[in-house]
C-alpha positions as CSV (number, residue, x, y, z in Angstrom):
1,M,12.5,-7.8,-44.4
2,N,9.4,-7.5,-46.5
3,R,5.9,-6.9,-45.2
4,M,4.9,-10.6,-45.4
5,D,7.8,-11.5,-43.1
6,S,7.0,-8.8,-40.4
7,M,4.2,-8.1,-38.0
8,R,3.0,-5.7,-35.3
9,A,4.2,-6.6,-31.8
10,A,4.3,-4.9,-28.4
11,V,7.9,-5.6,-27.4
12,L,9.2,-5.4,-23.8
13,T,12.7,-4.2,-23.9
14,E,13.6,-4.0,-20.2
15,H,12.0,-4.0,-16.8
16,G,10.3,-0.7,-16.1
17,G,7.1,1.4,-16.7
18,P,4.9,1.6,-19.8
19,E,7.8,3.2,-21.6
20,A,9.5,-0.2,-21.6
21,L,6.9,-1.4,-24.1
22,R,7.6,-0.5,-27.7
23,L,5.0,-1.0,-30.4
24,R,6.9,-2.3,-33.5
25,T,5.4,-2.7,-36.9
26,D,8.5,-4.4,-38.3
27,W,8.9,-7.2,-35.8
28,P,9.9,-10.6,-37.5
29,R,6.9,-12.9,-37.9
30,P,7.8,-16.2,-36.3
31,E,7.9,-19.4,-38.3
32,P,6.5,-22.6,-36.9
33,A,9.1,-25.3,-36.1
34,A,8.4,-29.0,-36.3
35,G,5.4,-29.9,-34.1
36,E,4.3,-26.2,-33.9
37,V,1.5,-24.1,-35.3
38,L,1.5,-20.4,-36.3
39,V,-1.5,-18.7,-34.7
40,R,-2.9,-15.4,-36.0
41,V,-3.9,-13.7,-32.7
42,T,-7.4,-12.3,-32.6
43,A,-7.6,-11.4,-28.9
44,A,-5.2,-11.4,-25.9
45,A,-6.2,-10.5,-22.4
46,V,-4.2,-8.4,-19.8
47,N,-3.1,-10.0,-16.5
48,N,-1.2,-9.0,-13.4
49,T,1.5,-11.3,-14.7
50,D,2.1,-9.0,-17.7
51,I,2.5,-5.9,-15.5
52,W,4.6,-7.6,-12.7
53,T,6.8,-9.1,-15.4
54,R,7.3,-5.7,-17.0
55,E,8.1,-4.1,-13.7
56,G,10.3,-7.1,-12.6
57,A,8.2,-7.3,-9.4
58,Y,8.5,-11.0,-8.6
59,G,11.8,-10.8,-6.7
60,L,14.2,-13.7,-6.2
61,P,14.7,-16.2,-3.4
62,G,16.4,-14.3,-0.5
63,D,16.0,-11.0,-2.3
64,P,12.3,-10.0,-2.6
65,D,13.1,-6.6,-4.1
66,A,15.2,-8.0,-7.0
67,K,14.0,-7.3,-10.5
68,A,12.9,-10.6,-12.0
69,G,10.0,-12.4,-13.7
70,W,8.0,-15.0,-12.0
71,R,10.5,-17.8,-12.8
72,G,13.6,-15.6,-12.5
73,P,15.5,-13.5,-15.0
74,I,13.7,-12.5,-18.3
75,A,15.4,-12.7,-21.7
76,F,14.8,-9.4,-23.5
77,P,13.3,-8.4,-25.9
78,R,10.1,-10.3,-25.1
79,V,6.6,-10.2,-26.5
80,Q,4.2,-10.5,-23.6
81,G,0.7,-11.8,-23.4
82,G,-0.2,-15.2,-22.0
83,D,-3.9,-15.2,-22.9
84,I,-4.4,-16.0,-26.6
85,A,-7.3,-16.8,-28.8
86,G,-6.8,-16.9,-32.6
87,V,-6.8,-18.9,-35.8
88,V,-4.2,-21.4,-37.0
89,A,-2.5,-19.6,-40.0
90,G,0.3,-22.1,-40.7
91,V,1.8,-25.4,-39.5
92,G,5.3,-26.8,-39.0
93,R,6.6,-30.2,-40.1
94,G,4.6,-33.1,-38.7
95,V,1.4,-31.1,-38.1
96,D,-1.7,-31.9,-40.2
97,E,-2.3,-29.1,-42.7
98,T,-6.1,-29.4,-42.2
99,R,-5.6,-27.5,-38.9
100,I,-5.1,-24.3,-40.9
101,G,-8.1,-22.1,-40.4
102,E,-9.0,-23.7,-37.0
103,R,-10.2,-21.4,-34.3
104,V,-8.1,-22.1,-31.2
105,L,-7.6,-21.3,-27.5
106,V,-3.9,-21.5,-26.5
107,D,-2.7,-23.1,-23.3
108,P,0.0,-20.6,-22.1
109,A,1.8,-22.9,-19.7
110,L,5.2,-24.4,-20.4
111,Y,5.2,-27.7,-18.4
112,R,8.0,-29.5,-16.5
113,D,7.3,-32.7,-18.4
114,E,4.8,-34.4,-20.6
115,T,2.6,-35.9,-17.9
116,P,-1.0,-34.6,-17.5
117,D,-0.4,-33.3,-14.0
118,A,3.0,-31.7,-14.5
119,P,3.3,-28.2,-13.0
120,P,4.0,-25.2,-15.1
121,V,7.7,-24.0,-15.2
122,G,7.2,-21.1,-17.7
123,L,4.5,-19.0,-19.4
124,L,4.0,-17.5,-22.8
125,G,4.8,-13.8,-22.6
126,S,7.3,-14.5,-19.8
127,E,9.6,-17.4,-20.7
128,A,8.6,-17.4,-24.3
129,D,7.0,-14.9,-26.7
130,G,3.2,-14.4,-26.2
131,G,0.1,-12.9,-27.8
132,F,0.6,-9.2,-27.8
133,A,1.4,-9.5,-31.5
134,D,-0.3,-10.4,-34.8
135,Y,1.2,-13.9,-34.7
136,V,2.7,-16.4,-32.2
137,T,4.0,-19.9,-32.6
138,V,3.1,-22.6,-30.1
139,Q,3.3,-26.4,-29.8
140,A,0.4,-27.8,-31.8
141,A,-0.9,-29.8,-28.8
142,R,-1.3,-26.5,-26.8
143,A,-3.5,-24.9,-29.5
144,H,-7.0,-26.4,-28.7
145,D,-9.7,-26.4,-31.3
146,V,-12.7,-24.3,-30.1
147,S,-14.2,-23.7,-33.5
148,G,-17.8,-24.4,-32.3
149,S,-17.6,-22.3,-29.2
150,P,-20.4,-19.7,-28.7
151,L,-17.9,-17.4,-26.9
152,S,-16.5,-14.4,-28.6
153,D,-12.7,-14.2,-29.1
154,A,-12.5,-11.7,-26.3
155,Q,-14.3,-14.1,-24.0
156,L,-12.0,-16.9,-25.0
157,A,-8.9,-14.9,-24.4
158,A,-10.2,-14.1,-20.9
159,L,-10.0,-17.8,-20.0
160,P,-6.5,-19.3,-20.0
161,V,-4.6,-17.4,-17.2
162,S,-7.4,-16.2,-15.0
163,Y,-9.8,-19.2,-15.3
164,G,-6.9,-21.7,-15.5
165,T,-5.4,-20.3,-12.4
166,A,-8.8,-20.3,-10.6
167,L,-9.5,-23.9,-11.7
168,G,-6.0,-24.9,-10.5
169,M,-6.7,-23.4,-7.1
170,L,-10.1,-25.1,-6.6
171,E,-8.7,-28.4,-7.7
172,R,-5.6,-28.3,-5.6
173,A,-7.6,-27.3,-2.5
174,D,-10.3,-29.8,-3.3
175,I,-13.1,-27.3,-2.9
176,G,-16.5,-28.8,-3.6
177,A,-20.3,-28.7,-3.1
178,G,-21.6,-27.5,0.3
179,E,-18.4,-25.9,1.5
180,M,-18.2,-22.3,2.6
181,I,-15.2,-20.4,1.1
182,V,-13.8,-16.9,1.1
183,V,-12.6,-15.5,-2.1
184,T,-10.3,-12.4,-2.0
185,G,-9.9,-9.9,-4.8
186,A,-13.2,-11.1,-6.1
187,S,-13.8,-8.5,-8.9
188,G,-10.5,-9.1,-10.7
189,G,-9.9,-11.7,-13.4
190,V,-8.9,-14.6,-11.2
191,G,-11.1,-13.5,-8.3
192,L,-14.3,-13.4,-10.5
193,A,-13.3,-16.7,-12.1
194,L,-13.1,-18.2,-8.6
195,V,-16.5,-16.9,-7.7
196,Q,-18.1,-18.3,-10.9
197,L,-16.3,-21.7,-10.8
198,A,-16.7,-22.2,-7.1
199,A,-20.4,-21.4,-7.2
200,A,-20.9,-23.7,-10.2
201,R,-19.5,-26.5,-8.0
202,G,-22.0,-25.8,-5.3
203,A,-19.8,-23.9,-2.9
204,Q,-21.1,-21.0,-0.9
205,V,-18.9,-18.0,-1.7
206,I,-18.2,-15.1,0.6
207,A,-16.4,-12.6,-1.7
208,I,-14.2,-9.7,-0.6
209,T,-14.4,-6.8,-3.1
210,S,-15.1,-3.1,-3.2
211,G,-18.6,-1.9,-2.3
212,A,-19.1,-0.4,-5.7
213,K,-18.6,-3.8,-7.4
214,A,-20.6,-5.9,-5.0
215,D,-23.7,-6.3,-7.3
216,D,-21.5,-7.5,-10.2
217,V,-19.8,-10.1,-7.9
218,R,-23.1,-11.3,-6.6
219,A,-24.3,-11.6,-10.1
220,A,-21.3,-13.9,-10.8
221,G,-22.5,-16.3,-8.1
222,A,-21.3,-15.0,-4.7
223,A,-23.7,-15.7,-1.8
224,H,-22.3,-12.8,0.2
225,T,-20.0,-9.9,-0.4
226,V,-17.8,-8.1,2.1
227,D,-16.4,-4.6,1.4
228,R,-12.6,-4.8,1.6
229,A,-12.6,-1.2,3.0
230,A,-14.8,-2.2,5.9
231,E,-13.5,-1.3,9.3
232,D,-13.7,-4.9,10.5
233,V,-13.4,-7.2,7.5
234,L,-13.1,-10.3,9.6
235,G,-16.1,-9.3,11.6
236,E,-18.1,-9.0,8.4
237,I,-17.0,-12.4,7.2
238,R,-18.0,-13.9,10.5
239,R,-21.4,-12.3,10.3
240,C,-21.9,-13.7,6.8
241,S,-20.6,-17.2,7.5
242,Q,-22.0,-17.8,11.0
243,R,-19.3,-20.4,11.4
244,E,-15.7,-21.1,10.6
245,V,-15.0,-21.3,6.9
246,D,-13.9,-24.4,5.1
247,A,-11.4,-22.7,2.8
248,V,-9.9,-19.5,1.5
249,A,-9.1,-18.9,-2.1
250,D,-6.7,-16.0,-2.0
251,V,-5.2,-13.9,-4.7
252,A,-4.4,-10.9,-2.4
253,G,-2.1,-12.0,0.4
254,G,-1.2,-9.1,2.7
255,P,-2.4,-8.5,6.3
256,L,-5.7,-10.5,5.8
257,V,-3.7,-13.8,6.0
258,A,-3.0,-13.2,9.7
259,Q,-6.4,-11.8,10.4
260,L,-8.5,-14.5,8.7
261,M,-6.4,-17.6,9.4
262,P,-8.0,-18.2,12.9
263,W,-11.4,-18.3,11.2
264,V,-10.5,-21.3,9.0
265,R,-11.9,-24.5,10.5
266,D,-9.7,-27.4,11.7
267,G,-8.5,-29.3,8.7
268,G,-9.4,-26.4,6.4
269,R,-7.4,-25.1,3.4
270,W,-5.9,-21.8,2.4
271,V,-4.9,-21.8,-1.3
272,I,-3.0,-18.8,-2.6
273,A,-2.1,-17.7,-6.1
274,G,-1.3,-14.0,-5.8
275,A,0.0,-11.3,-3.6
276,V,-1.5,-8.0,-4.8
277,A,-2.1,-6.8,-1.3
278,G,1.5,-7.6,-0.1
279,P,3.9,-10.5,-0.8
280,V,5.6,-10.6,2.6
281,V,3.3,-11.3,5.5
282,D,3.5,-12.0,9.3
283,F,1.2,-14.6,10.8
284,D,1.1,-16.9,13.8
285,L,2.3,-20.3,12.6
286,R,0.5,-21.9,15.6
287,R,-2.8,-21.0,14.0
288,L,-1.7,-23.2,11.0
289,Y,-0.2,-26.3,12.6
290,L,-2.4,-26.5,15.7
291,H,-5.5,-26.6,13.5
292,N,-4.1,-28.9,10.8
293,I,-4.7,-26.2,8.1
294,S,-3.2,-26.8,4.7
295,L,-1.5,-23.8,3.2
296,I,-1.3,-24.5,-0.6
297,G,0.6,-22.5,-3.2
298,S,-1.0,-22.7,-6.6
299,S,0.6,-21.4,-9.7
300,M,-1.5,-21.6,-12.8
301,H,-2.9,-25.0,-13.9
302,T,-2.0,-28.4,-15.3
303,R,-2.8,-30.0,-18.7
304,R,-5.6,-31.9,-17.0
305,H,-7.0,-28.7,-15.6
306,F,-6.8,-26.9,-18.9
307,D,-8.6,-29.7,-20.7
308,V,-11.6,-29.1,-18.3
309,L,-11.4,-25.4,-19.2
310,V,-11.4,-26.1,-22.9
311,D,-14.5,-28.3,-22.6
312,A,-16.2,-25.4,-20.8
313,A,-15.1,-23.0,-23.6
314,R,-16.5,-25.3,-26.3
315,A,-19.8,-25.7,-24.5
316,G,-20.0,-22.0,-23.4
317,S,-20.8,-23.2,-19.9
318,V,-18.6,-20.5,-18.4
319,R,-19.1,-16.9,-19.6
320,P,-16.2,-14.6,-18.8
321,V,-17.0,-11.0,-18.1
322,V,-15.1,-8.6,-20.5
323,A,-14.9,-5.2,-18.9
324,A,-13.2,-3.4,-21.8
325,S,-11.4,-3.9,-25.1
326,F,-8.4,-2.0,-26.5
327,P,-6.5,-2.2,-29.8
328,L,-2.9,-3.5,-29.7
329,E,-1.7,0.0,-30.2
330,D,-3.2,1.0,-26.9
331,L,-1.7,-1.8,-24.8
332,A,-0.1,0.7,-22.4
333,A,-3.5,2.3,-21.9
334,A,-5.1,-1.2,-21.3
335,Q,-2.5,-1.9,-18.7
336,A,-3.1,1.5,-17.0
337,E,-6.8,0.8,-16.9
338,F,-6.1,-2.6,-15.4
339,R,-3.9,-1.1,-12.7
340,R,-6.6,1.5,-11.8
341,G,-8.7,-1.5,-10.7
342,Q,-12.1,0.1,-11.4
343,H,-13.3,-2.7,-13.7
344,V,-15.0,-6.0,-13.0
345,G,-13.8,-8.9,-15.1
346,K,-11.1,-8.9,-17.8
347,I,-9.5,-6.2,-20.0
348,V,-8.7,-7.6,-23.5
349,V,-6.5,-6.5,-26.4
350,T,-8.3,-7.2,-29.7
351,L,-6.6,-7.6,-33.0
352,S,-8.1,-7.8,-36.5
353,G,-10.4,-10.5,-37.7
354,G,-11.8,-11.7,-34.4
355,T,-15.1,-13.6,-33.9
356,S,-17.9,-11.9,-31.9
357,G,-19.5,-15.2,-30.7
358,A,-23.0,-15.4,-29.4
């Protein structure tokens, strides 16, 4: 294989710790098939999905401790990375060659069917190779032109998984203006996106975060913040809200589900898209059905949701917070920094030739 046919790639070889990631400089560069484009990656953000997939932490139905990806077994080797910004470097048969050179934001979802509201059944970096590499191939329709966006490539790469997931949660729970909502894990990628997007819709956000990050979360749009280490988190939420809340947008799970459920109003909604505080919970089902509360699972976004996100990216109407950037060679360090949880916003892996934006 000559240099023109190879590329750098961070390759996941098995479930495990950082040692399961191998940086290769001789990985085969993919070729776009019919209907696909070849994207030269300029930035790719880090997500919980990457780390949980590496660790095999998703479990299986009936076996929560089984090693698996979010949709089941993973085919190794796998190039991870669902968040991708880049430039079209080549096209497959049937794709207009004028797209070469186009700056793009990639929709990472693999959908069940071709309808605009189809749910995702796979993800780049999990069920197909992703963006922790110099190049990736994707369906042409999933590489969205953002050539005029004022956002940097790092900011663009922060959008797909976190902001797509947050937008899907808000849409599925029908959260709108005038509502009071609680956002858990509010300083992380999805949590901060929830704060920004919900506040932009006119919702009043009570954000659960660490005390050290409260100022940053309020700057993102939260009306109130509650320290997750407080002795009485529910009491603090009640003090801020002064009434039962309309909805909870949850990326944490864990014991708070049982504690907070009684403070959701009759007919309220609890939408959940993560379980970093614990995937297996106990709560009183009577608090759910006696009060007609909707419990909504939300995994990523739909095509329709992503189109809304692309419009925001083009206009620069949402500005992701980039906490830190690492080169591809330091992906393990980027994931370690992500796991420490001391940052606010997104951690991004940058590759050569990116655009700084405004």
